C-alpha positions as CSV (number, residue, x, y, z in Angstrom):
1,M,7.8,-10.1,-30.8
2,K,7.2,-13.5,-28.7
3,V,7.7,-13.2,-25.0
4,L,9.3,-16.2,-22.6
5,V,7.7,-16.0,-19.2
6,L,9.5,-17.6,-16.3
7,D,7.2,-16.9,-13.1
8,S,7.4,-19.8,-10.7
9,G,4.5,-17.6,-8.7
10,A,1.7,-15.4,-9.2
11,H,2.9,-12.3,-10.2
12,I,1.9,-11.8,-13.4
13,N,-1.5,-13.3,-15.5
14,V,-0.2,-14.5,-18.6
15,A,-3.5,-14.9,-20.1
16,D,-4.6,-11.3,-19.6
17,M,-1.4,-10.1,-21.8
18,Q,-2.5,-12.6,-24.2
19,R,-5.7,-10.8,-25.2
20,E,-3.8,-7.6,-24.5
21,F,-1.2,-8.5,-27.4
22,P,-3.3,-11.2,-29.5
23,D,-0.9,-11.3,-32.2
24,T,2.1,-12.3,-30.1
25,E,3.2,-15.5,-29.0
26,F,3.4,-16.3,-25.1
27,F,5.3,-19.2,-23.4
28,D,4.1,-19.4,-20.1
29,T,6.5,-21.2,-18.3
30,K,7.0,-22.6,-14.7
31,T,10.6,-24.0,-14.3
32,E,13.9,-23.8,-15.7
33,A,13.1,-26.8,-18.0
34,E,10.6,-25.4,-19.3
35,A,11.7,-22.6,-20.3
36,L,14.8,-23.9,-22.1
37,A,12.1,-26.1,-23.9
38,A,10.5,-22.9,-25.4
39,C,12.8,-20.1,-25.4
40,A,15.2,-20.5,-28.4
41,D,13.2,-17.7,-30.5
42,C,11.9,-15.6,-28.0
43,D,13.5,-12.0,-28.1
44,V,11.7,-11.1,-24.9
45,L,12.2,-12.7,-21.3
46,V,9.6,-11.8,-18.6
47,C,10.9,-13.0,-15.6
48,I,11.7,-13.0,-11.5
49,S,15.4,-11.8,-12.0
50,H,16.6,-14.5,-9.7
51,E,15.1,-17.2,-11.8
52,A,17.3,-16.0,-15.3
53,T,19.8,-18.3,-15.1
54,E,22.9,-18.4,-17.1
55,R,22.0,-21.5,-18.8
56,L,18.8,-19.6,-20.3
57,I,19.7,-16.5,-20.9
58,A,23.0,-18.6,-23.1
59,A,20.1,-20.5,-25.1
60,M,17.9,-17.5,-26.4
61,P,20.3,-15.9,-28.6
62,R,17.6,-13.0,-30.2
63,L,16.8,-12.1,-26.5
64,G,17.0,-8.1,-26.7
65,Y,14.9,-6.8,-23.9
66,I,14.1,-8.5,-20.3
67,F,11.1,-7.4,-18.1
68,S,12.0,-7.8,-14.4
69,L,8.9,-8.8,-12.0
70,T,10.9,-7.6,-9.3
71,T,12.7,-4.2,-8.6
72,G,16.2,-6.0,-7.5
73,V,18.0,-7.1,-10.9
74,D,21.4,-7.4,-9.1
75,H,21.3,-11.3,-10.1
76,L,21.2,-10.1,-13.5
77,R,24.2,-7.9,-13.7
78,T,25.8,-11.1,-12.6
79,L,25.1,-13.4,-15.6
80,K,28.3,-13.3,-18.1
81,A,26.0,-15.0,-20.5
82,L,23.8,-11.7,-21.1
83,S,24.8,-9.1,-23.8
84,P,25.7,-5.7,-22.6
85,S,22.8,-4.8,-25.6
86,V,20.0,-6.1,-23.9
87,R,17.9,-3.8,-22.5
88,I,16.4,-4.2,-18.7
89,T,13.0,-3.0,-16.8
90,N,12.3,-3.6,-13.5
91,A,9.3,-3.6,-11.2
92,R,9.9,0.1,-9.7
93,G,7.0,1.8,-7.9
94,I,4.5,-1.2,-7.4
95,H,5.9,-2.4,-4.4
96,G,5.1,0.5,-2.0
97,P,1.8,-0.6,-0.4
98,Q,2.9,-4.7,0.6
99,M,6.8,-3.4,2.0
100,A,4.8,-0.5,3.7
101,E,2.7,-2.7,5.7
102,L,5.6,-5.1,6.6
103,A,7.7,-2.6,7.9
104,F,4.5,-1.6,10.0
105,L,4.1,-5.4,10.9
106,Y,7.4,-5.1,12.4
107,M,7.1,-1.7,14.1
108,L,4.2,-2.6,15.6
109,G,5.1,-6.0,16.0
110,F,8.0,-4.6,18.3
111,T,6.0,-1.6,20.0
112,R,3.1,-4.0,21.3
113,N,5.2,-6.6,22.2
114,I,3.1,-9.1,20.2
115,R,5.4,-12.0,20.9
116,T,4.5,-11.9,25.1
117,L,0.5,-11.1,23.8
118,G,0.6,-13.9,21.7
119,R,2.1,-16.5,24.7
120,N,-0.5,-15.1,27.3
121,Q,-3.5,-15.7,24.9
122,H,-1.9,-19.1,24.4
123,D,-1.4,-19.7,28.4
124,R,-4.5,-17.8,29.0
125,I,-3.1,-15.1,31.4
126,W,-4.6,-11.3,31.7
127,D,-1.8,-9.5,31.9
128,R,-2.5,-5.6,31.1
129,W,0.6,-2.8,30.7
130,P,0.6,0.5,29.2
131,Q,0.9,0.1,25.7
132,P,3.7,2.1,23.8
133,L,2.7,3.8,20.6
134,L,4.1,4.5,17.4
135,Y,2.8,8.2,17.8
136,G,5.9,10.4,18.4
137,K,8.3,7.9,17.5
138,T,11.1,8.1,15.2
139,I,11.9,6.6,11.9
140,V,15.3,7.1,9.9
141,V,14.8,5.4,6.1
142,V,17.8,4.6,4.6
143,G,17.1,4.9,0.8
144,L,14.5,7.1,-0.7
145,G,12.7,6.2,-3.6
146,A,9.0,5.0,-4.6
147,I,9.1,2.1,-1.6
148,A,10.2,5.0,0.8
149,E,7.5,7.6,-0.5
150,A,4.6,5.1,0.5
151,L,6.2,4.0,4.0
152,I,6.7,7.7,4.8
153,A,3.3,8.9,3.9
154,R,2.1,6.3,6.4
155,C,4.5,7.0,9.5
156,N,3.3,10.5,8.6
157,A,-0.3,9.2,9.0
158,F,0.9,7.9,12.1
159,G,2.1,10.6,13.9
160,M,6.0,9.6,13.6
161,T,9.0,12.1,13.1
162,V,10.8,10.8,9.9
163,H,14.2,11.4,8.5
164,G,15.6,10.0,5.3
165,V,19.4,9.1,4.4
166,S,20.4,9.7,0.5
167,D,22.7,10.9,-1.8
168,A,20.4,11.6,-4.3
169,R,18.1,13.6,-2.8
170,T,17.8,17.1,-0.5
171,S,14.5,17.0,0.0
172,F,11.4,14.1,0.5
173,P,7.8,14.4,0.7
174,G,7.3,13.7,4.5
175,C,11.1,13.6,5.5
176,E,11.8,16.2,8.2
177,T,15.9,16.2,7.5
178,I,18.1,14.7,4.7
179,Y,21.0,12.6,5.5
180,R,24.1,12.0,3.3
181,R,25.1,8.6,3.7
182,T,28.4,10.0,5.0
183,D,26.0,11.0,8.0
184,L,24.4,7.7,8.5
185,K,25.9,7.3,11.8
186,T,24.3,10.7,12.7
187,A,21.1,9.7,11.4
188,A,20.8,6.2,13.2
189,A,21.4,8.2,16.4
190,R,17.7,9.7,16.1
191,A,16.2,6.1,15.3
192,D,13.1,4.4,17.3
193,F,13.3,2.4,14.2
194,M,15.7,2.4,11.2
195,V,14.4,1.0,8.1
196,I,16.8,-0.1,4.9
197,L,15.3,0.6,1.5
198,V,18.7,0.9,-0.3
199,P,19.3,-1.4,-3.6
200,L,22.0,-3.7,-3.4
201,D,25.5,-2.5,-5.1
202,D,29.0,-1.9,-4.2
203,S,28.5,1.6,-2.8
204,S,25.5,0.2,-0.1
205,R,26.8,-3.5,0.2
206,G,27.9,-4.0,4.1
207,M,26.9,-0.3,4.7
208,I,25.0,-1.3,8.0
209,D,28.0,-2.0,9.4
210,A,29.5,-2.3,13.4
211,G,29.7,1.9,14.0
212,V,26.2,2.1,12.7
213,F,24.8,-0.4,15.5
214,A,27.2,1.3,17.9
215,A,25.8,4.7,17.1
216,M,22.0,3.2,17.3
217,K,19.9,3.9,21.0
218,P,19.4,0.7,22.9
219,T,15.9,0.8,22.8
220,A,16.3,1.0,18.5
221,C,14.9,-1.1,16.4
222,L,16.7,-2.3,12.5
223,I,14.4,-3.3,9.6
224,N,15.6,-4.4,6.7
225,I,13.5,-5.4,4.3
226,A,15.7,-4.3,1.1
227,R,18.8,-7.0,0.7
228,G,20.5,-8.9,3.1
229,A,23.9,-8.3,2.1
230,V,23.6,-4.2,2.7
231,V,23.7,-5.3,6.3
232,D,27.0,-6.8,7.9
233,E,25.2,-9.9,9.1
234,A,28.1,-10.9,12.0
235,A,27.5,-7.2,13.0
236,M,24.1,-7.3,13.6
237,I,24.4,-10.7,15.3
238,A,26.6,-9.0,17.9
239,A,24.4,-6.4,18.0
240,L,21.9,-8.2,19.1
241,R,23.3,-10.5,21.0
242,D,24.8,-7.5,23.1
243,R,21.5,-5.7,23.4
244,Q,23.0,-3.0,22.1
245,I,20.2,-2.6,19.7
246,A,16.7,-3.7,21.0
247,G,15.5,-5.9,18.2
248,A,15.6,-6.4,13.6
249,G,12.9,-7.2,11.8
250,L,14.6,-9.0,8.5
251,D,12.8,-10.0,5.5
252,V,16.2,-10.5,3.6
253,F,19.6,-12.4,4.7
254,T,22.9,-12.9,3.4
255,H,22.2,-16.1,2.4
256,E,19.0,-17.5,1.6
257,P,16.8,-19.2,2.2
258,L,18.1,-18.6,6.1
259,P,20.2,-21.5,7.2
260,V,18.8,-23.4,9.9
261,D,22.3,-23.1,12.2
262,S,22.0,-19.1,12.0
263,P,21.8,-17.8,15.3
264,L,18.8,-15.7,14.0
265,W,16.1,-18.1,14.5
266,T,16.2,-18.2,18.4
267,M,17.0,-14.8,19.1
268,D,14.1,-13.5,21.2
269,N,14.5,-10.0,19.9
270,V,14.1,-11.1,16.1
271,M,11.2,-11.1,13.5
272,I,12.3,-13.2,10.6
273,T,9.7,-13.6,7.6
274,P,10.9,-15.4,4.2
275,R,11.5,-13.0,2.0
276,I,7.9,-11.6,1.5
277,G,8.4,-7.8,1.3
278,G,7.5,-7.6,-2.2
279,M,4.3,-10.3,-2.4
280,S,0.8,-9.4,-2.5
281,D,-2.3,-11.2,-3.5
282,C,-3.0,-8.8,-6.2
283,Y,0.6,-8.8,-7.6
284,A,-0.5,-9.3,-11.1
285,E,-3.0,-6.3,-11.1
286,Q,-0.5,-4.3,-9.7
287,I,2.3,-4.7,-12.7
288,F,-0.4,-5.5,-15.4
289,P,-0.4,-1.7,-16.3
290,L,3.7,-1.6,-16.4
291,A,4.0,-4.9,-18.3
292,V,1.5,-3.7,-20.8
293,H,2.9,0.1,-21.0
294,N,6.4,-1.9,-21.8
295,L,5.8,-4.8,-24.2
296,R,3.9,-2.4,-26.2
297,A,6.9,0.3,-26.0
298,W,9.2,-2.7,-27.4
299,K,7.4,-4.3,-29.6
300,S,6.3,-0.9,-31.6
301,G,10.3,-0.1,-31.5
302,R,9.9,2.9,-29.2
303,H,12.4,1.7,-26.8
304,D,12.9,5.3,-25.5
305,E,9.4,5.3,-24.2
306,L,10.1,1.6,-21.8
307,R,9.6,2.5,-17.9
308,N,12.0,1.5,-15.6
309,L,14.8,1.0,-17.5
310,I,18.2,0.0,-15.9
311,R,19.9,-0.2,-19.1
């Protein structure tokens, strides 16, 4: 087994992996150019999925397995050079804490009006008002997977009412009600906060559309920490501009980085973060057990034991 690691961030500690697999050759690269220079004999690629390029995949004739350091692998599905026989696993299951905390950053920020508090501090204004609570609020979680489990547990602890939207689940820990996607508008009408967690595919692209925004309460906020294209961005901008909804917390966008001329930048009812939802200061520690298990299964030929197998 020869492993090419293409990681421009600190998502995996290659030195730790090398100690776990002393007889395996690891090539630790940060850029496509470095990866291209080292990839020819590698049969395993460990990477952030969107950093894998057509050119890199085409330069890896022995490639048999991709260990994605992210949950989303929609980019990999678009690569024409990628053989259908190549196995792919993702990092599903490790992002719950950081994604849930980002959702709470948005919810607390909107509820407590953090922008006004920040301006008042800057301007030395002592202005007090009754503080709204998350306690008793209703959250609708669209997409019930591992991240939803972490988020919903925290919402329960805050005393929030939780409803879910999923075609794959009939019950889920901490959820009072599970709606089908066909009933998305009904669910949206109940939300103080609607959090989007579904993966991007043909069935979810643009599912949060003008009809969904029309169904939401004018006091409700949308939070998208999934993929930008799940939301009809033009419809969302119109809903925010017309105060059809109260606000939006957005970590993902149709085009990234978010173009400088996007009206979202200057809207006073929008909170923007630069796709940081899955990041953490302990990511390498979070992913290490999964990486060790899957690389060991691959190396020993026990491919049926690969966790988070996408294909």
